[in-house]
C-alpha positions as CSV (number, residue, x, y, z in Angstrom):
1,M,70.6,122.4,97.7
2,A,73.2,121.6,95.0
3,Y,74.0,118.1,94.1
4,T,76.8,115.8,95.2
5,L,78.2,113.8,92.3
6,V,79.1,110.2,93.0
7,V,81.4,108.7,90.4
8,G,81.3,104.9,90.5
9,A,77.9,104.9,92.1
10,S,77.0,101.3,91.1
11,G,79.9,99.8,93.0
12,A,80.1,98.6,96.6
13,V,81.5,101.9,97.9
14,G,79.5,104.2,95.6
15,S,76.2,102.6,96.2
16,E,76.5,102.7,100.0
17,L,77.8,106.3,99.8
18,T,74.8,107.2,97.8
19,R,72.5,105.7,100.4
20,L,74.2,107.5,103.2
21,L,74.0,110.9,101.5
22,T,70.4,110.4,100.6
23,E,69.5,109.5,104.1
24,Q,71.0,112.8,105.2
25,G,68.7,114.6,102.7
26,R,71.5,115.5,100.3
27,P,70.6,115.3,96.6
28,V,72.9,112.9,94.8
29,R,73.7,112.6,91.1
30,R,75.1,109.2,90.1
31,T,77.3,108.6,87.1
32,T,76.7,105.6,84.8
33,G,78.6,104.5,81.7
34,K,75.3,103.3,80.2
35,T,72.1,105.1,79.1
36,P,70.6,106.6,82.3
37,K,67.5,104.8,83.4
38,E,66.7,106.8,86.6
39,A,66.3,110.5,87.1
40,D,69.4,110.9,89.3
41,Q,71.7,109.2,86.8
42,V,73.9,111.0,84.3
43,R,76.0,109.3,81.6
44,V,79.8,109.8,81.7
45,D,82.3,108.0,79.5
46,L,85.5,108.2,81.5
47,M,87.5,106.8,78.6
48,T,86.7,109.7,76.3
49,G,85.6,112.3,78.9
50,E,82.2,112.7,77.3
51,G,79.6,113.9,79.7
52,I,82.0,115.1,82.4
53,E,81.0,118.8,82.1
54,N,77.3,118.0,82.1
55,A,77.7,115.7,85.2
56,I,79.6,118.3,87.3
57,E,77.4,121.2,86.3
58,G,75.2,122.2,89.3
59,T,77.2,120.2,91.8
60,E,79.0,121.4,94.9
61,R,80.8,118.3,95.9
62,V,82.1,115.2,94.2
63,F,83.3,111.8,95.1
64,L,85.9,110.4,92.6
65,M,87.1,106.9,92.0
66,S,88.5,105.0,89.0
67,P,86.4,102.0,87.8
68,S,88.1,98.6,88.1
69,G,89.5,97.2,84.9
70,Y,91.9,100.0,84.0
71,A,95.5,100.3,84.9
72,D,96.0,103.9,84.0
73,Q,93.7,105.5,86.5
74,Y,95.2,108.9,86.0
75,K,93.9,109.1,82.5
76,L,90.4,108.6,83.7
77,L,90.6,110.8,86.9
78,S,92.5,113.8,85.6
79,P,89.7,115.2,83.4
80,L,87.3,115.0,86.4
81,I,89.7,116.8,88.6
82,R,90.3,119.5,86.0
83,E,86.6,120.1,85.6
84,A,86.1,120.2,89.4
85,K,88.8,122.9,89.6
86,R,87.3,124.9,86.8
87,R,83.9,124.8,88.6
88,R,85.6,125.6,91.9
89,L,83.7,122.9,93.8
90,Q,83.4,123.1,97.5
91,K,84.8,119.7,98.2
92,V,86.4,116.8,96.3
93,V,87.0,113.4,97.9
94,L,89.2,111.0,95.9
95,M,89.3,107.3,96.6
96,S,92.8,106.1,95.8
97,A,94.4,102.9,97.3
98,M,96.7,101.9,100.1
99,G,100.3,102.4,99.1
100,A,99.5,104.7,96.1
101,D,101.7,107.4,97.6
102,A,104.8,105.2,97.6
103,N,105.6,106.1,94.0
104,D,104.9,109.6,92.5
105,D,104.9,108.1,89.0
106,A,102.1,105.7,89.8
107,P,98.8,106.6,88.0
108,L,96.8,106.9,91.2
109,R,99.5,109.0,92.9
110,K,99.6,111.3,89.9
111,A,95.9,111.9,90.4
112,E,96.4,112.5,94.1
113,I,99.1,115.1,93.3
114,E,96.9,116.8,90.8
115,L,94.1,117.1,93.3
116,E,96.5,118.3,96.0
117,R,97.7,121.1,93.8
118,S,94.3,122.1,92.5
119,G,93.6,124.6,95.2
120,L,90.3,122.9,95.9
121,P,89.3,121.7,99.4
122,Y,89.9,117.9,99.2
123,N,90.4,114.7,101.0
124,I,92.1,111.5,99.7
125,I,91.1,108.1,101.1
126,R,93.4,105.1,100.5
127,P,91.6,101.9,101.6
128,N,93.3,98.6,101.9
129,W,92.0,95.5,100.2
130,F,88.2,95.2,100.6
131,M,86.5,92.5,102.7
132,Q,83.8,92.6,100.1
133,N,86.1,91.1,97.5
134,F,85.4,87.7,99.0
135,N,81.7,88.0,98.3
136,M,82.2,89.6,94.9
137,S,85.2,89.1,92.6
138,M,86.5,86.1,94.6
139,I,83.2,84.4,95.3
140,Q,83.1,81.6,92.7
141,P,85.8,79.3,94.0
142,I,84.6,79.8,97.6
143,R,81.0,78.8,96.7
144,D,81.9,76.1,94.1
145,Q,85.0,74.5,95.6
146,G,85.1,75.8,99.2
147,K,88.5,77.4,98.5
148,I,90.1,80.8,98.5
149,L,92.6,80.6,95.6
150,L,95.1,83.4,95.7
151,P,98.9,84.0,95.4
152,A,99.0,85.6,98.8
153,K,101.5,83.3,100.7
154,K,101.0,83.6,104.4
155,A,100.9,87.4,104.4
156,K,98.5,89.3,106.7
157,V,96.2,92.0,105.4
158,S,94.3,94.6,107.4
159,F,91.2,94.2,105.2
160,I,88.6,97.0,105.4
161,D,84.8,96.8,105.0
162,T,83.5,98.9,102.1
163,R,80.8,100.2,104.4
164,D,83.4,101.9,106.5
165,V,85.0,103.3,103.3
166,S,81.6,104.8,102.3
167,A,81.0,106.2,105.8
168,V,84.4,107.9,105.8
169,A,83.7,109.3,102.4
170,A,80.3,110.6,103.4
171,R,81.7,112.3,106.5
172,L,84.5,114.0,104.6
173,L,82.3,115.1,101.7
174,V,79.9,117.1,103.9
175,S,82.5,118.7,106.3
176,N,85.7,120.6,106.1
177,D,87.2,120.1,109.6
178,L,89.5,117.4,108.2
179,K,90.1,118.9,104.8
180,D,93.3,118.8,102.7
181,R,94.4,115.5,104.3
182,A,94.8,111.9,103.2
183,F,93.7,108.9,105.2
184,N,94.9,105.3,105.0
185,L,91.9,103.2,105.8
186,T,92.2,99.7,107.3
187,G,90.3,97.3,109.4
188,P,91.0,96.8,113.1
189,E,93.4,93.9,112.6
190,A,95.6,92.2,110.1
191,I,94.8,88.6,109.3
192,D,96.1,86.0,106.8
193,H,93.9,84.1,104.4
194,D,93.8,81.0,106.5
195,R,92.1,83.2,109.2
196,V,89.8,84.6,106.5
197,A,88.8,81.1,105.5
198,A,88.2,80.1,109.1
199,L,85.9,83.1,109.8
200,I,83.9,82.5,106.6
201,S,83.6,78.8,107.6
202,K,82.4,79.8,111.1
203,A,79.8,82.2,109.6
204,T,78.5,79.8,107.0
205,G,78.9,76.4,108.6
206,K,80.8,75.3,105.5
207,R,84.4,74.1,105.3
208,I,86.3,76.9,103.5
209,T,90.1,76.6,103.1
210,Y,92.8,78.8,101.6
211,Q,95.0,77.4,98.9
212,E,98.0,79.3,97.6
213,I,98.3,79.4,93.9
214,Q,101.0,80.8,91.5
215,P,100.6,84.4,90.1
216,S,100.6,82.9,86.6
217,D,97.5,80.8,87.5
218,L,95.7,83.8,88.8
219,K,96.6,85.8,85.7
220,A,95.3,83.0,83.4
221,G,92.0,83.0,85.3
222,L,91.7,86.8,85.1
223,L,92.3,86.8,81.3
224,A,89.8,83.9,80.9
225,A,87.3,86.1,82.8
226,G,87.7,88.8,80.2
227,L,90.0,91.3,81.9
228,R,92.4,93.4,79.9
229,E,96.0,92.1,80.0
230,D,97.4,95.4,81.3
231,Y,94.9,95.3,84.2
232,A,95.6,91.7,84.9
233,N,99.3,92.5,85.1
234,F,98.5,95.4,87.4
235,L,96.5,93.1,89.8
236,I,99.4,90.5,89.8
237,L,101.7,93.4,90.8
238,L,99.4,94.3,93.6
239,F,99.2,90.7,94.8
240,G,103.0,90.6,94.8
241,F,103.1,93.5,97.2
242,L,100.4,91.9,99.3
243,A,102.3,88.6,99.5
244,E,105.3,90.4,100.8
245,G,103.4,91.9,103.7
246,Y,103.0,95.4,102.5
247,N,99.3,95.5,103.3
248,A,99.6,94.3,106.9
249,G,99.7,97.8,108.6
250,V,96.8,98.9,110.8
251,T,95.9,102.5,111.1
252,S,93.5,104.5,113.4
253,D,92.2,106.7,110.5
254,V,88.7,105.2,110.4
255,K,88.2,105.9,114.1
256,L,89.7,109.4,113.7
257,V,87.1,110.3,111.0
258,L,84.1,108.4,112.3
259,G,84.7,108.3,116.0
260,R,84.3,104.5,116.2
261,E,86.3,101.4,115.5
262,P,86.2,99.9,112.0
263,I,84.1,96.7,111.3
264,P,86.0,93.5,112.0
265,F,86.2,90.7,109.5
266,S,84.1,88.4,111.8
267,K,81.2,90.9,111.6
268,Y,81.6,91.2,107.8
269,A,81.5,87.4,107.5
270,E,78.3,87.2,109.5
271,D,76.6,90.0,107.6
272,Y,77.4,88.4,104.2
273,R,77.1,84.7,105.1
274,K,74.3,84.1,102.6
275,A,76.6,85.1,99.7
276,W,78.6,81.9,100.2
277,I,75.8,79.4,100.9
């Protein structure tokens, strides 16, 4: 059986996707930007393209995503899509982002269009903001100060659990009944950050509150954490859309693909409660 290549295999989505595929008995090859330490890893430098041909050789299917930290996702994804086309892979699943299709000049949308025009069987998944952001990139002020500090106003967001994103990707990678379609992935409801804080508080027994901050304060924190300025600006732009309510829509796409409802935020908070204690 040929390999399925998982790009971004060390992240929340990629690691769970790898686990799901392995459970199904499907051989997986995982990309890494570092020197491989395990037999199923292959080094790929997405900034230079080094290692892409070697990584895709011998694979039938590939899951693509752009690593965080880079604003020009098209530059990183296009060489992968071109090599997949050259190899005539059986399936490509690209993880984009909710709203990427609103502007054809946006880097992620350019990658989507290239895949759509490649002639390959494909699926595009566009998840909304991840629930897991609260136990990963946003965890420090929650643990240290009991606060969610974001420029999100009172906007609601239909957050999605990365476990659902991975399950959708796994289903689409191994089947073609829903091929050549894009799916906008959301959780079952839209909630604001006061509700997020209340649900984490209930799960942990700690008092967690949401405090609105200015975009400039978030940017300063991002730069202090070592993020590139172009990526920090990109995130500020995304939070601007979020604050205006553009991420509040709820879709039925998770249920369409998986045949079940997506995980609610309350379940996520219970499952990850130890992260905030």
